[in-house]
PDB file as gemmi writes it, atoms N, CA and C in Angstrom:
CRYST1    1.000    1.000    1.000  90.00  90.00  90.00 P 1                      
ATOM      1  N   MET A   1       0.343  27.001 -12.106  1.00  0.00           N  
ATOM      2  CA  MET A   1       0.043  25.595 -11.894  1.00  0.00           C  
ATOM      3  C   MET A   1      -0.038  25.337 -10.393  1.00  0.00           C  
ATOM      4  N   SER A   2      -0.997  24.548  -9.999  1.00  0.00           N  
ATOM      5  CA  SER A   2      -1.154  24.312  -8.572  1.00  0.00           C  
ATOM      6  C   SER A   2      -0.073  23.359  -8.057  1.00  0.00           C  
ATOM      7  N   ALA A   3       0.145  23.427  -6.769  1.00  0.00           N  
ATOM      8  CA  ALA A   3       1.152  22.566  -6.147  1.00  0.00           C  
ATOM      9  C   ALA A   3       0.751  21.101  -6.262  1.00  0.00           C  
ATOM     10  N   ASP A   4      -0.552  20.804  -6.193  1.00  0.00           N  
ATOM     11  CA  ASP A   4      -1.008  19.420  -6.312  1.00  0.00           C  
ATOM     12  C   ASP A   4      -0.706  18.856  -7.693  1.00  0.00           C  
ATOM     13  N   LEU A   5      -0.920  19.648  -8.729  1.00  0.00           N  
ATOM     14  CA  LEU A   5      -0.642  19.184 -10.088  1.00  0.00           C  
ATOM     15  C   LEU A   5       0.851  18.947 -10.276  1.00  0.00           C  
ATOM     16  N   LEU A   6       1.660  19.842  -9.790  1.00  0.00           N  
ATOM     17  CA  LEU A   6       3.111  19.656  -9.885  1.00  0.00           C  
ATOM     18  C   LEU A   6       3.558  18.419  -9.115  1.00  0.00           C  
ATOM     19  N   ALA A   7       2.982  18.204  -7.941  1.00  0.00           N  
ATOM     20  CA  ALA A   7       3.320  17.012  -7.158  1.00  0.00           C  
ATOM     21  C   ALA A   7       2.931  15.748  -7.914  1.00  0.00           C  
ATOM     22  N   ALA A   8       1.769  15.765  -8.561  1.00  0.00           N  
ATOM     23  CA  ALA A   8       1.328  14.601  -9.332  1.00  0.00           C  
ATOM     24  C   ALA A   8       2.271  14.333 -10.494  1.00  0.00           C  
ATOM     25  N   LEU A   9       2.685  15.376 -11.198  1.00  0.00           N  
ATOM     26  CA  LEU A   9       3.624  15.207 -12.308  1.00  0.00           C  
ATOM     27  C   LEU A   9       4.973  14.683 -11.818  1.00  0.00           C  
ATOM     28  N   CYS A  10       5.413  15.146 -10.678  1.00  0.00           N  
ATOM     29  CA  CYS A  10       6.665  14.650 -10.104  1.00  0.00           C  
ATOM     30  C   CYS A  10       6.553  13.168  -9.764  1.00  0.00           C  
ATOM     31  N   LEU A  11       5.405  12.742  -9.244  1.00  0.00           N  
ATOM     32  CA  LEU A  11       5.211  11.326  -8.941  1.00  0.00           C  
ATOM     33  C   LEU A  11       5.206  10.480 -10.209  1.00  0.00           C  
ATOM     34  N   VAL A  12       4.633  10.991 -11.288  1.00  0.00           N  
ATOM     35  CA  VAL A  12       4.658  10.271 -12.561  1.00  0.00           C  
ATOM     36  C   VAL A  12       6.110  10.094 -13.012  1.00  0.00           C  
ATOM     37  N   LEU A  13       6.892  11.149 -12.961  1.00  0.00           N  
ATOM     38  CA  LEU A  13       8.302  11.054 -13.339  1.00  0.00           C  
ATOM     39  C   LEU A  13       9.054  10.070 -12.458  1.00  0.00           C  
ATOM     40  N   LEU A  14       8.775  10.087 -11.178  1.00  0.00           N  
ATOM     41  CA  LEU A  14       9.443   9.186 -10.245  1.00  0.00           C  
ATOM     42  C   LEU A  14       9.121   7.734 -10.571  1.00  0.00           C  
ATOM     43  N   ILE A  15       7.862   7.425 -10.805  1.00  0.00           N  
ATOM     44  CA  ILE A  15       7.455   6.051 -11.091  1.00  0.00           C  
ATOM     45  C   ILE A  15       8.018   5.592 -12.434  1.00  0.00           C  
ATOM     46  N   GLU A  16       7.913   6.433 -13.462  1.00  0.00           N  
ATOM     47  CA  GLU A  16       8.448   6.064 -14.770  1.00  0.00           C  
ATOM     48  C   GLU A  16       9.962   5.864 -14.698  1.00  0.00           C  
ATOM     49  N   GLY A  17      10.647   6.753 -14.027  1.00  0.00           N  
ATOM     50  CA  GLY A  17      12.093   6.623 -13.889  1.00  0.00           C  
ATOM     51  C   GLY A  17      12.486   5.388 -13.101  1.00  0.00           C  
ATOM     52  N   LEU A  18      11.714   5.067 -12.077  1.00  0.00           N  
ATOM     53  CA  LEU A  18      11.995   3.883 -11.269  1.00  0.00           C  
ATOM     54  C   LEU A  18      11.845   2.612 -12.106  1.00  0.00           C  
ATOM     55  N   LEU A  19      10.790   2.561 -12.942  1.00  0.00           N  
ATOM     56  CA  LEU A  19      10.604   1.395 -13.808  1.00  0.00           C  
ATOM     57  C   LEU A  19      11.769   1.241 -14.781  1.00  0.00           C  
ATOM     58  N   LEU A  20      12.216   2.342 -15.364  1.00  0.00           N  
ATOM     59  CA  LEU A  20      13.351   2.281 -16.285  1.00  0.00           C  
ATOM     60  C   LEU A  20      14.635   1.879 -15.567  1.00  0.00           C  
ATOM     61  N   PHE A  21      14.793   2.340 -14.340  1.00  0.00           N  
ATOM     62  CA  PHE A  21      16.000   2.046 -13.575  1.00  0.00           C  
ATOM     63  C   PHE A  21      16.043   0.586 -13.137  1.00  0.00           C  
ATOM     64  N   VAL A  22      14.909   0.070 -12.675  1.00  0.00           N  
ATOM     65  CA  VAL A  22      14.858  -1.276 -12.100  1.00  0.00           C  
ATOM     66  C   VAL A  22      14.765  -2.366 -13.173  1.00  0.00           C  
ATOM     67  N   ALA A  23      13.968  -2.131 -14.217  1.00  0.00           N  
ATOM     68  CA  ALA A  23      13.731  -3.191 -15.203  1.00  0.00           C  
ATOM     69  C   ALA A  23      13.740  -2.639 -16.623  1.00  0.00           C  
ATOM     70  N   PRO A  24      14.897  -2.214 -17.111  1.00  0.00           N  
ATOM     71  CA  PRO A  24      14.930  -1.612 -18.449  1.00  0.00           C  
ATOM     72  C   PRO A  24      14.558  -2.593 -19.570  1.00  0.00           C  
ATOM     73  N   GLU A  25      14.930  -3.857 -19.448  1.00  0.00           N  
ATOM     74  CA  GLU A  25      14.606  -4.816 -20.507  1.00  0.00           C  
ATOM     75  C   GLU A  25      13.110  -5.101 -20.558  1.00  0.00           C  
ATOM     76  N   ALA A  26      12.479  -5.223 -19.405  1.00  0.00           N  
ATOM     77  CA  ALA A  26      11.026  -5.428 -19.370  1.00  0.00           C  
ATOM     78  C   ALA A  26      10.312  -4.206 -19.944  1.00  0.00           C  
ATOM     79  N   TRP A  27      10.828  -3.019 -19.658  1.00  0.00           N  
ATOM     80  CA  TRP A  27      10.236  -1.791 -20.192  1.00  0.00           C  
ATOM     81  C   TRP A  27      10.340  -1.774 -21.716  1.00  0.00           C  
ATOM     82  N   LYS A  28      11.494  -2.181 -22.239  1.00  0.00           N  
ATOM     83  CA  LYS A  28      11.680  -2.212 -23.682  1.00  0.00           C  
ATOM     84  C   LYS A  28      10.739  -3.221 -24.337  1.00  0.00           C  
ATOM     85  N   ARG A  29      10.546  -4.386 -23.717  1.00  0.00           N  
ATOM     86  CA  ARG A  29       9.611  -5.379 -24.260  1.00  0.00           C  
ATOM     87  C   ARG A  29       8.184  -4.840 -24.253  1.00  0.00           C  
ATOM     88  N   ALA A  30       7.804  -4.171 -23.171  1.00  0.00           N  
ATOM     89  CA  ALA A  30       6.457  -3.614 -23.086  1.00  0.00           C  
ATOM     90  C   ALA A  30       6.230  -2.570 -24.176  1.00  0.00           C  
ATOM     91  N   ILE A  31       7.219  -1.720 -24.414  1.00  0.00           N  
ATOM     92  CA  ILE A  31       7.100  -0.699 -25.452  1.00  0.00           C  
ATOM     93  C   ILE A  31       6.998  -1.349 -26.828  1.00  0.00           C  
ATOM     94  N   ALA A  32       7.763  -2.417 -27.058  1.00  0.00           N  
ATOM     95  CA  ALA A  32       7.694  -3.113 -28.344  1.00  0.00           C  
ATOM     96  C   ALA A  32       6.307  -3.721 -28.550  1.00  0.00           C  
ATOM     97  N   GLU A  33       5.736  -4.293 -27.490  1.00  0.00           N  
ATOM     98  CA  GLU A  33       4.389  -4.869 -27.598  1.00  0.00           C  
ATOM     99  C   GLU A  33       3.349  -3.773 -27.852  1.00  0.00           C  
ATOM    100  N   LEU A  34       3.493  -2.649 -27.185  1.00  0.00           N  
ATOM    101  CA  LEU A  34       2.558  -1.541 -27.402  1.00  0.00           C  
ATOM    102  C   LEU A  34       2.667  -1.007 -28.827  1.00  0.00           C  
ATOM    103  N   SER A  35       3.874  -0.948 -29.358  1.00  0.00           N  
ATOM    104  CA  SER A  35       4.082  -0.440 -30.715  1.00  0.00           C  
ATOM    105  C   SER A  35       3.392  -1.308 -31.755  1.00  0.00           C  
ATOM    106  N   ALA A  36       3.217  -2.587 -31.448  1.00  0.00           N  
ATOM    107  CA  ALA A  36       2.595  -3.509 -32.390  1.00  0.00           C  
ATOM    108  C   ALA A  36       1.062  -3.419 -32.369  1.00  0.00           C  
ATOM    109  N   GLN A  37       0.493  -2.731 -31.399  1.00  0.00           N  
ATOM    110  CA  GLN A  37      -0.961  -2.630 -31.274  1.00  0.00           C  
ATOM    111  C   GLN A  37      -1.503  -1.564 -32.220  1.00  0.00           C  
ATOM    112  N   PRO A  38      -2.722  -1.774 -32.716  1.00  0.00           N  
ATOM    113  CA  PRO A  38      -3.346  -0.737 -33.556  1.00  0.00           C  
ATOM    114  C   PRO A  38      -3.643   0.525 -32.742  1.00  0.00           C  
ATOM    115  N   ALA A  39      -3.636   1.660 -33.421  1.00  0.00           N  
ATOM    116  CA  ALA A  39      -3.851   2.943 -32.743  1.00  0.00           C  
ATOM    117  C   ALA A  39      -5.206   2.991 -32.046  1.00  0.00           C  
ATOM    118  N   ALA A  40      -6.225   2.409 -32.646  1.00  0.00           N  
ATOM    119  CA  ALA A  40      -7.561   2.440 -32.037  1.00  0.00           C  
ATOM    120  C   ALA A  40      -7.572   1.727 -30.688  1.00  0.00           C  
ATOM    121  N   ARG A  41      -6.870   0.614 -30.585  1.00  0.00           N  
ATOM    122  CA  ARG A  41      -6.810  -0.119 -29.314  1.00  0.00           C  
ATOM    123  C   ARG A  41      -6.075   0.711 -28.261  1.00  0.00           C  
ATOM    124  N   LEU A  42      -4.955   1.313 -28.657  1.00  0.00           N  
ATOM    125  CA  LEU A  42      -4.200   2.145 -27.715  1.00  0.00           C  
ATOM    126  C   LEU A  42      -5.037   3.341 -27.257  1.00  0.00           C  
ATOM    127  N   ARG A  43      -5.789   3.926 -28.186  1.00  0.00           N  
ATOM    128  CA  ARG A  43      -6.651   5.053 -27.844  1.00  0.00           C  
ATOM    129  C   ARG A  43      -7.727   4.610 -26.844  1.00  0.00           C  
ATOM    130  N   GLY A  44      -8.286   3.438 -27.043  1.00  0.00           N  
ATOM    131  CA  GLY A  44      -9.285   2.904 -26.119  1.00  0.00           C  
ATOM    132  C   GLY A  44      -8.706   2.645 -24.738  1.00  0.00           C  
ATOM    133  N   ILE A  45      -7.521   2.066 -24.702  1.00  0.00           N  
ATOM    134  CA  ILE A  45      -6.855   1.815 -23.425  1.00  0.00           C  
ATOM    135  C   ILE A  45      -6.552   3.132 -22.719  1.00  0.00           C  
ATOM    136  N   GLY A  46      -6.052   4.108 -23.476  1.00  0.00           N  
ATOM    137  CA  GLY A  46      -5.757   5.427 -22.892  1.00  0.00           C  
ATOM    138  C   GLY A  46      -7.005   6.091 -22.345  1.00  0.00           C  
ATOM    139  N   GLY A  47      -8.117   6.013 -23.098  1.00  0.00           N  
ATOM    140  CA  GLY A  47      -9.373   6.586 -22.623  1.00  0.00           C  
ATOM    141  C   GLY A  47      -9.854   5.911 -21.348  1.00  0.00           C  
ATOM    142  N   GLY A  48      -9.732   4.594 -21.307  1.00  0.00           N  
ATOM    143  CA  GLY A  48     -10.111   3.863 -20.092  1.00  0.00           C  
ATOM    144  C   GLY A  48      -9.268   4.261 -18.890  1.00  0.00           C  
ATOM    145  N   MET A  49      -7.973   4.459 -19.132  1.00  0.00           N  
ATOM    146  CA  MET A  49      -7.088   4.876 -18.050  1.00  0.00           C  
ATOM    147  C   MET A  49      -7.459   6.266 -17.542  1.00  0.00           C  
ATOM    148  N   VAL A  50      -7.836   7.154 -18.448  1.00  0.00           N  
ATOM    149  CA  VAL A  50      -8.257   8.503 -18.055  1.00  0.00           C  
ATOM    150  C   VAL A  50      -9.501   8.425 -17.173  1.00  0.00           C  
ATOM    151  N   VAL A  51     -10.478   7.618 -17.581  1.00  0.00           N  
ATOM    152  CA  VAL A  51     -11.716   7.488 -16.798  1.00  0.00           C  
ATOM    153  C   VAL A  51     -11.426   6.902 -15.419  1.00  0.00           C  
ATOM    154  N   VAL A  52     -10.639   5.823 -15.378  1.00  0.00           N  
ATOM    155  CA  VAL A  52     -10.298   5.210 -14.091  1.00  0.00           C  
ATOM    156  C   VAL A  52      -9.540   6.200 -13.211  1.00  0.00           C  
ATOM    157  N   GLY A  53      -8.609   6.944 -13.803  1.00  0.00           N  
ATOM    158  CA  GLY A  53      -7.851   7.934 -13.039  1.00  0.00           C  
ATOM    159  C   GLY A  53      -8.732   9.035 -12.483  1.00  0.00           C  
ATOM    160  N   LEU A  54      -9.673   9.511 -13.282  1.00  0.00           N  
ATOM    161  CA  LEU A  54     -10.577  10.563 -12.801  1.00  0.00           C  
ATOM    162  C   LEU A  54     -11.472  10.065 -11.674  1.00  0.00           C  
ATOM    163  N   VAL A  55     -11.995   8.858 -11.809  1.00  0.00           N  
ATOM    164  CA  VAL A  55     -12.831   8.283 -10.743  1.00  0.00           C  
ATOM    165  C   VAL A  55     -12.011   8.080  -9.472  1.00  0.00           C  
ATOM    166  N   ALA A  56     -10.800   7.559  -9.621  1.00  0.00           N  
ATOM    167  CA  ALA A  56      -9.942   7.349  -8.454  1.00  0.00           C  
ATOM    168  C   ALA A  56      -9.590   8.673  -7.782  1.00  0.00           C  
ATOM    169  N   LEU A  57      -9.301   9.688  -8.589  1.00  0.00           N  
ATOM    170  CA  LEU A  57      -8.987  10.996  -8.034  1.00  0.00           C  
ATOM    171  C   LEU A  57     -10.192  11.578  -7.287  1.00  0.00           C  
ATOM    172  N   TYR A  58     -11.350  11.438  -7.863  1.00  0.00           N  
ATOM    173  CA  TYR A  58     -12.582  11.906  -7.217  1.00  0.00           C  
ATOM    174  C   TYR A  58     -12.767  11.224  -5.850  1.00  0.00           C  
ATOM    175  N   LEU A  59     -12.553   9.913  -5.815  1.00  0.00           N  
ATOM    176  CA  LEU A  59     -12.731   9.171  -4.565  1.00  0.00           C  
ATOM    177  C   LEU A  59     -11.657   9.539  -3.531  1.00  0.00           C  
ATOM    178  N   VAL A  60     -10.429   9.690  -3.987  1.00  0.00           N  
ATOM    179  CA  VAL A  60      -9.330  10.021  -3.075  1.00  0.00           C  
ATOM    180  C   VAL A  60      -9.486  11.421  -2.499  1.00  0.00           C  
ATOM    181  N   ARG A  61      -9.983  12.327  -3.321  1.00  0.00           N  
ATOM    182  CA  ARG A  61     -10.116  13.724  -2.872  1.00  0.00           C  
ATOM    183  C   ARG A  61     -11.384  13.948  -2.053  1.00  0.00           C  
ATOM    184  N   GLY A  62     -12.095  12.880  -1.710  1.00  0.00           N  
ATOM    185  CA  GLY A  62     -13.227  13.019  -0.799  1.00  0.00           C  
ATOM    186  C   GLY A  62     -14.562  13.151  -1.477  1.00  0.00           C  
ATOM    187  N   GLY A  63     -14.691  12.598  -2.677  1.00  0.00           N  
ATOM    188  CA  GLY A  63     -15.944  12.707  -3.429  1.00  0.00           C  
ATOM    189  C   GLY A  63     -16.992  11.890  -2.842  1.00  0.00           C  
TER     190      GLY A  63                                                      
END                                                                             
């Protein structure tokens, strides 16, 4: 695994952990709201996030 990928995964863990540490009740409410959504909507949101992330990564890496 490349060092960049590991660094990115570490940043994801840091951000997720920070959200849980700072605002656990808000995190629990958000998870409850997400659980109530249909799978198709969540899949669409996830796909959109993947596309936005790939475009942002392309731009950041000098595309």
